[in-house]
matplotlib code that plots the C-alpha trace (Angstrom):
import matplotlib.pyplot as plt

x = [4.6, 5.3, 7.2, 7.4, 7.7, 4.7, 5.2, 3.7, 6.2, 7.2, 8.4, 9.3, 6.6, 6.3, 3.3, 3.3, 1.8, 4.9, 8.3, 7.9, 11.4, 11.5, 8.6, 10.1, 13.1, 11.0, 9.1, 12.6, 13.4, 10.5, 11.2, 14.3, 13.5, 10.6, 12.9, 15.3, 12.6, 12.4, 15.5, 16.4, 13.5, 11.0, 7.1, 5.1, 5.8, 3.1, 1.8, 0.3, -2.6, -2.7, -3.8, -1.4, 1.9, 4.4, 3.5, 3.8, 1.3, -1.9, -2.6, -1.1, -2.8, -0.1, 2.7, 1.9, 1.4, 5.2, 6.7, 5.0, 7.0, 10.3, 9.5, 9.2, 7.5, 7.1, 3.6, 2.1, -0.4, -2.1, -1.3, -4.1, -6.9, -9.4, -11.8, -14.8, -13.6, -13.2, -15.6, -15.6, -16.1, -13.0, -10.6, -12.0, -10.9, -7.3, -6.2, -7.4, -5.3, -2.2, -3.1, -2.8, 0.2, 1.9, 0.7, -1.3, 0.9, -2.0, -3.7, -5.5, -5.7, -8.8, -9.4, -11.2, -7.9, -5.9, -6.3, -9.2, -8.4, -9.7, -13.0, -14.0, -11.3, -13.5, -17.1, -18.1, -19.5, -17.5, -20.9, -21.2, -18.0, -19.2, -21.4, -19.5, -17.0, -19.8, -21.2, -18.1, -16.6, -19.4, -19.9, -15.9, -16.0, -19.6, -17.4, -14.4, -16.7, -18.8, -18.5, -21.9, -23.2, -26.8, -26.7, -28.2, -26.5, -26.9, -23.4, -23.4, -25.3, -26.8, -26.0, -28.3, -26.9, -23.9, -20.4, -17.2, -13.8, -11.0, -11.4, -8.2, -5.4, -6.4, -10.0, -10.1, -8.3, -7.3, -8.7, -7.4, -8.9, -6.7, -7.1, -6.0, -7.4, -11.2, -12.9, -15.9, -13.1, -12.3, -15.8, -15.7, -13.0, -13.9, -17.4, -16.7, -14.0, -11.3, -7.4, -6.9, -3.8, -2.7, -1.0, 1.0, 2.2, 1.8, 1.1, 2.8, 1.8, 0.9, -2.2, -3.3, -4.0, -7.7, -8.2, -6.6, -8.7, -11.7, -11.1, -10.8, -13.6, -15.7, -15.0, -15.1, -19.1, -19.9, -19.6, -15.5, -12.4, -10.2, -6.9, -7.5, -7.4, -4.8, -3.1, -1.2, 0.9, 2.7, 4.9, 7.6, 10.8, 14.4, 17.3, 21.3, 24.8, 24.5, 21.7, 23.8, 23.4, 19.6, 18.6, 21.0, 19.5, 15.8, 15.0, 15.1, 12.7, 10.5, 10.5, 9.6, 6.7, 4.9, 5.3, 3.9, 0.9, 0.8, 0.0, -2.5, -4.2, -3.2, -0.3, 2.5, 5.7, 7.8, 11.0, 13.8, 12.3, 9.4, 10.8, 13.6, 10.4, 8.7, 11.8, 12.7, 9.2, 6.6, 6.3, 8.8, 11.7, 14.3, 17.8, 20.5, 19.7, 19.5, 17.0, 15.0, 14.7, 13.7, 11.0, 9.7, 9.3, 8.1, 5.0, 4.5, 4.6, 2.3, -0.1, 0.4, 0.3, 1.4, 2.3, 5.0, 5.2, 8.3, 6.7, 9.3, 9.5, 11.6, 12.1, 15.2, 17.0, 19.1, 18.0, 21.5, 20.0, 16.9, 18.2, 20.4, 17.6, 15.4, 19.2, 19.5, 15.7, 15.5, 18.6, 19.6, 16.3, 13.7, 15.4, 16.1, 12.9, 11.8, 13.6, 13.0, 9.1, 9.9, 8.9, 9.9, 10.5, 9.7, 12.1, 12.0, 10.7]
y = [10.2, 9.4, 6.7, 5.4, 2.5, -0.2, -2.5, -5.0, -5.3, -8.8, -10.0, -13.6, -14.9, -14.6, -16.9, -15.5, -12.7, -10.6, -9.7, -9.6, -8.4, -9.4, -7.3, -4.3, -4.2, -4.7, -1.5, 0.4, -0.7, 0.6, 3.9, 4.1, 3.1, 5.5, 8.4, 7.2, 7.8, 10.9, 11.8, 10.5, 12.1, 9.5, 10.7, 7.9, 5.7, 3.0, 1.0, -2.1, -3.8, -7.0, -9.3, -12.3, -13.5, -12.6, -9.2, -6.6, -4.0, -4.2, -0.6, 1.8, 4.8, 4.5, 3.7, 6.8, 9.0, 7.7, 8.4, 12.2, 13.1, 11.9, 13.2, 16.3, 15.6, 12.2, 11.3, 8.7, 5.9, 2.9, 0.0, -1.1, 0.0, -3.5, -0.6, -3.4, -4.9, -1.7, 1.6, 4.2, 6.9, 6.0, 5.5, 9.0, 10.0, 8.4, 9.3, 12.9, 13.2, 11.7, 14.3, 16.9, 15.7, 15.5, 19.0, 17.5, 14.5, 11.6, 9.3, 6.2, 3.1, 1.2, -2.1, -5.5, -7.5, -10.2, -12.2, -12.9, -13.1, -9.5, -10.3, -13.1, -11.4, -8.2, -10.0, -9.4, -12.3, -12.9, -13.5, -9.9, -9.4, -6.9, -5.6, -4.3, -2.8, -1.3, 0.4, 2.0, 3.3, 5.0, 5.8, 7.5, 9.3, 10.9, 11.8, 13.1, 15.6, 16.8, 17.5, 17.0, 13.3, 11.9, 7.9, 5.0, 1.4, -1.9, -2.4, 0.0, 2.3, 5.0, 8.3, 11.4, 15.2, 14.1, 15.5, 13.9, 15.9, 16.3, 17.3, 16.8, 19.4, 19.3, 19.4, 15.4, 12.6, 11.5, 7.8, 5.7, 1.7, -0.8, -3.4, -7.3, -7.8, -8.3, -6.5, -5.3, -3.8, -1.6, -0.7, 0.3, 2.5, 4.2, 4.9, 6.9, 9.0, 6.7, 6.5, 2.3, 0.9, -2.5, -4.9, -6.8, -10.0, -13.4, -12.6, -10.7, -7.3, -7.5, -9.3, -6.5, -4.0, -4.9, -4.1, -0.8, 0.2, -1.3, 1.0, 4.3, 3.3, 2.6, 6.1, 7.7, 6.3, 7.9, 11.2, 11.6, 13.2, 10.2, 12.4, 13.3, 9.7, 8.6, 4.8, 2.7, 0.1, -1.9, -4.4, -6.6, -4.8, -4.8, -3.4, -3.8, -2.6, -5.5, -8.2, -10.6, -8.7, -8.2, -11.8, -13.3, -10.9, -10.9, -15.1, -16.2, -13.9, -14.3, -17.9, -18.0, -15.8, -17.0, -20.3, -19.5, -17.6, -20.7, -23.0, -21.4, -21.1, -24.7, -23.0, -25.7, -24.7, -22.2, -22.5, -21.1, -21.5, -19.8, -17.4, -16.3, -16.4, -13.7, -11.5, -11.6, -11.3, -11.2, -8.2, -8.4, -5.7, -7.4, -6.6, -3.9, 0.0, -0.2, -3.3, -1.6, 1.7, -0.4, -2.9, 0.6, 2.3, -1.0, -0.9, 2.8, 2.2, -0.3, 1.6, 5.4, 5.2, 8.0, 6.1, 3.1, 1.7, -0.9, -3.7, -4.4, -7.8, -8.2, -11.5, -12.9, -9.7, -8.1, -4.6, -2.9, -4.4, -3.0, 0.3, 0.4, -0.7, 2.5, 4.5, 3.4, 3.9, 7.3, 8.5, 6.7, 4.8, 7.4, 10.2, 8.3, 7.4, 11.0, 12.6, 9.5, 10.7, 14.6, 14.7, 17.6, 16.9, 19.6, 21.0, 20.3, 23.0]
z = [-11.5, -7.3, -6.2, -2.8, -0.7, 1.1, 3.9, 6.0, 8.5, 8.2, 11.2, 13.3, 15.2, 18.9, 19.8, 23.6, 25.8, 25.9, 25.9, 22.1, 20.9, 17.5, 17.1, 19.2, 17.2, 13.5, 14.9, 15.1, 11.6, 10.4, 11.5, 10.4, 6.6, 6.8, 7.5, 5.7, 2.6, 3.2, 3.1, -0.3, -1.6, -1.9, -2.6, -0.3, 2.3, 3.5, 5.9, 5.5, 7.6, 8.8, 11.5, 11.8, 13.7, 11.0, 10.3, 12.6, 11.4, 12.6, 13.0, 10.2, 11.7, 14.6, 12.3, 10.3, 13.5, 14.8, 11.1, 11.0, 13.9, 12.4, 8.5, 6.8, 3.5, 2.7, 2.6, 4.7, 3.7, 5.0, 2.4, 3.3, 5.8, 5.8, 6.0, 6.1, 9.7, 11.1, 12.5, 9.5, 11.8, 14.5, 11.7, 9.8, 13.1, 13.5, 10.1, 10.9, 13.6, 11.6, 9.1, 11.5, 13.4, 9.7, 8.3, 5.6, 4.4, 5.5, 2.7, 3.4, 0.6, 1.3, 0.7, 1.6, 2.6, 1.2, 4.0, 6.3, 9.9, 10.7, 10.1, 12.7, 15.1, 15.1, 14.9, 11.3, 8.8, 6.1, 3.9, 4.3, 3.0, -0.1, 1.5, 4.2, 2.1, 0.1, 3.4, 5.2, 2.2, 1.4, 5.0, 5.9, 1.9, 4.0, 6.8, 4.6, 2.6, 6.3, 9.9, 10.8, 9.1, 9.0, 7.8, 8.3, 7.0, 8.0, 9.6, 12.1, 14.8, 12.7, 13.3, 13.3, 12.8, 14.6, 14.5, 14.2, 15.1, 14.5, 11.3, 9.2, 7.9, 3.7, 3.0, 3.0, 3.6, -0.2, -0.4, -2.5, -3.3, -3.0, -5.8, -6.6, -10.2, -9.7, -12.4, -10.3, -8.3, -11.4, -12.2, -8.2, -8.7, -11.9, -11.2, -7.8, -10.0, -7.1, -7.6, -7.7, -6.3, -7.8, -6.3, -9.0, -7.7, -9.5, -13.0, -15.8, -15.8, -19.2, -18.2, -15.9, -18.9, -19.7, -16.2, -16.3, -19.5, -17.3, -14.9, -17.3, -19.4, -16.4, -15.1, -18.5, -18.8, -15.2, -16.6, -14.9, -16.6, -17.3, -17.8, -14.0, -12.6, -10.9, -10.7, -8.8, -9.2, -6.2, -7.1, -4.5, -5.0, -3.6, -5.7, -5.1, -6.2, -8.8, -9.7, -7.9, -4.4, -4.8, -5.5, -2.5, -0.5, -1.8, -2.5, 1.1, 2.4, -0.7, -0.6, 3.0, 2.6, -0.2, 1.0, 4.3, 2.7, -0.1, 2.6, 3.9, 0.0, -1.0, -3.4, -4.8, -3.1, -4.1, -6.9, -7.7, -11.4, -10.9, -9.3, -12.3, -14.5, -12.3, -11.8, -15.4, -17.5, -14.3, -11.7, -9.3, -9.8, -8.4, -9.5, -10.2, -10.5, -14.5, -14.0, -11.3, -13.7, -16.8, -14.8, -13.6, -16.8, -18.7, -16.1, -16.9, -20.7, -20.5, -17.4, -17.9, -13.8, -11.8, -8.6, -8.1, -4.6, -4.2, -1.9, 0.5, 1.7, 4.5, 7.3, 6.2, 4.4, 6.5, 7.5, 6.1, 2.7, 3.2, 3.8, 0.9, -1.0, 0.1, -0.7, -4.1, -5.0, -3.8, -4.9, -8.2, -9.7, -8.9, -10.3, -13.5, -13.9, -13.2, -16.0, -18.2, -17.8, -18.1, -14.3, -11.8, -8.3, -6.5, -3.4, 0.1, 2.0]

ax = plt.figure().add_subplot(projection="3d")
ax.plot(x, y, z, "-o")
ax.set_aspect("equal")
plt.show()
């Protein structure tokens, strides 16, 4: 099983035209984090796209390119690319460029986005939510297979025998589908024989077992080899030397994030009781090294997943605590999980 990190790059909002001191500091911290993740032997680092004042990553490909220049082995991914509100041609060119810079380490997790800010920002109609994603995903996949493309759709100018360059270093950009639990998304991923990444954030992991079964059943009915399917699980995460240290470092950022998002969505305020439930019986991987190992292995027992992404939640958490969490994930948690699952980590080149 591959083990890595995902982040949205939370930042203290700066509602002004320039002098974005917090954003500049957070970007530098992200580069420190991905460099450390590479050094401690983690498999993947993924940058998530948002278009809000409380997140600094709006262009994952730029962060991936910057990370490629300071890392050697780690795969670099988006998490997710909101493909519905971007141009697949330009997006493909961006990812192909990152792949060339990184010598073949670029990946994409494509999704419709858990927030909707990008749709009006780039002039798209939310009534076309599903159609936009389907059309643009299909175009991206076609671009991934063919250098010269002829294509026609409803939401972009047609392509007639048009070459799209540069081409990636890999035979194609690995594309995952990022999903949140909608059955139609599992069916789509299975039918298309695409790797699926599930963000498990607010419910007990066991509730997602039927969702994963639907994914595999859909792939099998479409004639694909279920044994070759890749499945990723992403859960919010922080590990520390002790359980108490992890909780103290994680909870203020988590509470602030959930209440900020919850205010937009009409949720009740986060309580410590809810947090404790999510940490003990829910998806949160927050605790000491052994607790993190047990939680990740418990998820693997449920799903048989091939990848785990630890979603970092920052904001009010000290940067040194984030770096320590990455170090512990790479040097203690990941090796123990790999050993338990009989996974042999290939040596660095």
